[in-house]
N, C-alpha and C positions, 0 to 999 in steps of 0.2 A: 727334602721339602720341595725342591724344584720339581721332582717327578710328580709329587702330589698336586701341585698347582697346575701342571700341564694337563692333568685329567680332571681335576676338580672344576676348573674354569668352564670347560665345555659342558660338564655335568650341570653346573649352575644355569647355563644358557638353555639347555634342554628342559630344566625344571621350570624356567621362566616361560618357555613356549608352552609347556603343559598347563601352567596356571592360566595363561591367556586363552587356551582352548577349552578350559573346564566349563565356562558358561555355555559355550556352544555344545559341548558334550552333554551337559545337563538337559538342554533343550532337545537335542537330537540323539538321545541314548538308544532309540530304536533303530538308528541307522548303522549298519555294520561297518560302513566305511569310516565313520567318525570314531567308532570304537577301535578300529584297526590303527588309525593314526595315533590315538592317545596311548594305545598299548605299546606301539613302537617307541613313542617318546618316553614313556615310563620306563620301559626296559632299557632303552639307551642311556637314560640318566643313571639307572642302577649299575650298568656296565662301567660307566666313567668313574663312579664312586668306588665300586668294589675293586676295580683294576689298579687303583692308585697304590703304590708301595706302602704308604703309611696305613691304609685300610687293610691291606694284605697282612701286614705284621700284626695289626690289632686283632683281626679275626683269628689268625693262627694262635695268638696268645690267649684269647678268650676261650676258644674251643679246646685248647690243649692238644690239638692234633697238628703235627708238622705238615705244612703245605695244604691245610684244609681249604685255603682260599682257591687253590688250583681248580678243583671241580666246580666250586661255586662261581668263579669268574668265567670259566669255560662254558659252564651250563647256561649262565645268564647271557653270554655272548651268542650261544646257539639259539636261545629263545629270541634274541634280538634279530638274528638272521631269519628265523621263521616268521617273525613279525613283518620283516621286509617283504617276504614272499606273499604273505597274506594280504598286505597292503597293495601289492602289485595286482593280485587277483581281483580285488575289489575295484581298483582303479581301472583295470582293463574291461571290467563289466562282463555282460553276457547274461544268459538265462539265470535267474536267481537260484534255482535248484542246482545247476551246474557249479555256480560259484560256491554255494554251501558245501557241496561234495568236495570240491577242490580245497576249500579251506579246512574241512575236517581231515582230509588226507595230509595236508601240509602240517597241521598241528600234530597229527599222529606221527609223522616221519620225524619232525624235529624234536618232538617230545621223546621219541624212542632214542634218538641220538643223545639227548640230554641225559636220559637214564643210563645209556651205555657209557657215557663219560664218567658218571659216578661209579658204575660197576668196575670199569677199568682202573680207576684210581684205587678202589678198595682192594682189588686183587694184585695191583702193582706194588712197587716198593720205592718210595721217595723219602728217604730218611733225613736228607739234608735240606734245610729250609732255604729256598731261593725266592727272593722278593722281585727280582727284575729279569732273570734269565732262566726260569724253570724250563721253558720249552726247548732251549738249546742244551742246557745242562743235562737234561734227562732224555735227549733226542734218541739215544740208543738203548734206553732202558725198556725191557719188555713190559708190555701193557701200558706203561706211562707214555711210551712212544705212540701207541695206537690212540690213546686218549687225545693227544695233541693233534694228530692227523684228523680225528673226527671233528674237533672244533674248527680247525682251519678249513676243512672241506665245507662244512655247513656255512661258515661265515663268508667264504668266497662265493658260494651259490647265492646266498641272500643278497649280498652287495651287488653282484653282477645283475641279478634280476631287477633290483630297484634302479640301478644306474642305466641299464639298457632301456627300460620302459620310459623313464623320465627323459632320456636323450631323444627317443623317438617322438615323444609329445612335444619336446622343445622345437624340433624341426617343423612341426605342423601346427603349432599353436598360433592363434590369431595375433598378429603384430600389435594390434590395438590393446591387447590385454597385457600391459607392461608388468604389473605386479606378479601375475601368474608366470610370465616368461622369466622374470627375474628369479622367482622362487624355484622354478624348474632348473634354471641354470645353476643356482647355488646347490641344489640337491645333486645334480650331475657332477659338479666340481667336487662336492663332498664324497660322492661315490667313487670318483677316480682316485681321490686321496686315500680312501679306504682300501681300494684295490692295490694302491701302492703299499699300504701297510701289510696287506696279505702277501704281496710279492716279496717284501723284505723278510717276512716271517718264513715263507716257503724257502727262500734262498738260503737263509741261515740254517734252517733245518736240514735241507738237502746237503749243504756243505758239511755239516756234522756227519751225515751218513757216508760221505765220501772221504772222511778224514781231514777235512779242512776246517779252518776256524774263521767263520764270517759272523761271529756272534754280535759284532757291533751293529750289523744291520738290524738285528732284533732288539737290542738293548738301547741303542742311541738313535736310530732312524725311525723305527716303527712307532714309538710312543708319540712323538710330535705329529706324525702323519695321522694317527688315530685322533689326536686332539683337534687338529685342524679339520678333519673330516666331520667330527661331531659338531663343531661350530658351524660349518657350512650347511650341513643337513638341517640342524636346528633353525638356522636363519632362513633356509629355504622353505620351511613349513610356516614360519611366522610372517614373512614378507607379504604373501598374498592376503593374509588376514588383515594386516595393517594397511597395505597399499590398496586393498579393495574396499576399505571402510569409507563411510561417508565423511568422517572427520578428516581422513587423509586426502580425499579428493578435494574437500573444501580448502585444506591447507595448501595443496599443490596449486589450485587455481589462484588462491590468495597470493602465493609467491610469484606466479607468472605475471600477475597484474602490477607488480612493483614498478616497472619502468613508467607505465602510464600514470600511476598514482603519484610517483615522485615528480613528474612533470606538471601535473594538473592540480595538485592539492592547493597550491598557492592561489590559483584562480578560483577554486571552489570556495576558499575561505572568504572571498569577496562576494560570493553569492549567498551563502548560508553559513551559519556558525557550525563548524564541524566539531563533533564530540570526540575527544581523544579516547583511545582504547587502552584498557589495562592489559598488562602482559598475561593475565590469567583468563582473559576473555576467550570463550570457545571459538574454534576455527570458523564455524558457520557464521557467527555474529561478526567476526572480524572481516570475513569475506563480504558480507552484506554492507558493512560500513565502507570498505574500500571501493566497492562498486558504486555506492552512493556518491562518494567523493569524486570519483572519475566522471560520473554522469553530470554532477554539478559543474565540474571543470569544463566539460564539453559544452554545456549550456552557456557558461560564462564566455567562452571563446567563439560562440556561434557566429557573431557578427564579423569576425575576422577571417572566416573561411573563404578562401579565394578559389573560384572555379578554375581559373587558369592554372594554378598550381596543381590542382587535382588532375586536370587533363594532361599536363606535361608529365606528371609523375606516373600516371597510368601508362602513357606511351613508353616511358623509360623502363618500366617494369616489364611490359610486353616485349620490349626489345631485348631484355635479358633472358627471354624464353619462358617467363612465367605464364600460367594459365589465366583465363579471364577472372576467375573468382579471387585468386591470390593477388593478381595485379590490382583489382579493385580495393582489396584490403590495404595494399601498399600505398595506393593513391590516397585513401582516407587517412592513413597514418601520416603521410607527407603533409596533407592539409592541416592536420592537428599540429605538427611540428612547426609549420610556417606561421600558423595563427598564434601559437605560443610565443614564438620569437618576435612576431610583429607587435603583439600587445605588450610584451615586456619592453620593447624598444620605444613604445609610445606612438606607434603608427595609428592612423585613423582607421576606423572600421571600413570594411569593404562595402561599397554602395549596393551591390547585389550579391550577398553572401551565398555560398554553396550550402546546401542542406546535406549533412553527413548521412551516408547510408547506414542502415541498421546492421552493423557488423558485430560479430562476437567480440567482447572486450579482450578476451585472451588472445584472439588472433591479431587484434590491433596492437596489443602490447608486444607480441612477438615481433611483428614487423617494425614497430616503433624502436625496438632495441636492436634488431639484426639487419634490417634492410639497408643496403648502401644508398638507395635512392633517398630514403628518409634521412640518413646520415648526411647526405649532401645538402638537403634542405636545411638541416639544423646547423650547417656550417662547420661540421666536425671533420669532413672528409672532402676537402676541395679537390683532391685528385681522384676522386671516385669516378664511377662510371657515368655519373650525371652530376654536373656542377649546379650550384644554386641558380646561376644565371640561366642555365638551360631549362630550368623548371619554371621560369617566369616569362612566357612569351609576351610580346608587346600588347597583344590583345587576346581576349578569350576566344575560343573556337566558336563557330556559329552553333 
């Protein structure tokens, strides 16, 4: 049962990824790249399900042919390897006619290897059912040995192509595209794990050819590697979909605004009556509500904004080596922190309040949470690089 779970779990993940991609596939069926991605996910899911020992036993029993699952699993795995190469061809791009020719050649080659696997099984002799170690048990059996080599060669080529291309893209991908970079990194990690699976299988097979017994590499090490590889690759395909969606961007921005919202919501309540959000509210609505609360809180504190605090915080930020733009954000965040503390303590409004610059709320929230200058103003880090006393000169600058 454990062997089944190890492979059924990643199969379920790949199925989920495929279901997530189906709407996109329906809209873009005419796009070869989308068809290649979905084909890879579908075949990968089939491999995970068919390669599980409980499924192998059930297929052998239903067909009445001993080890019938061997060519079925090996052939499906070869088709998966071919799907990897086809996906790499479409990702790499180039003239459409050349890509189509390369795709047809790849399908022909891997299709021929799949047919060869079936033929080699038919002419070979594998009378003893093996659920977990067929490749090492029959490593020296004529024709069955060649069948095993065919599937391992095809799988190694396909995985190497996918891992190599994704690794090259990861090195050159725009650092601002975090979901894409994360997806590529997961695919590369999955590919490396899959190459580890291939290495374990090859090592166990070669050991058999030289009279050694390294079967545990194939039976104990290889299946968990294959399972982890499928999980990583499936996650790598779904992360850019989720991370690049509008809902995810809204949720990410909503989460980054939490420090400002937590500080200012009490002051916003004195300005306007805030409406509580239900847990099922869409991310976009929650983001708009949080931004409104922050804006209302800033308006409520406007009369407590001290220009002297802003000037001193700006100088402290510049002294830390920050650029002008970021130092300005730090200074405004410090003004907010000082105004919040002053109003909460019952201090009088400033006679000539500072007017806050139009800074992005997410940038303000980041500095409000992370900047040591702001922490000093809030009184949380008296030993920081700037103490509260240093941020209040006796008179404002001219």
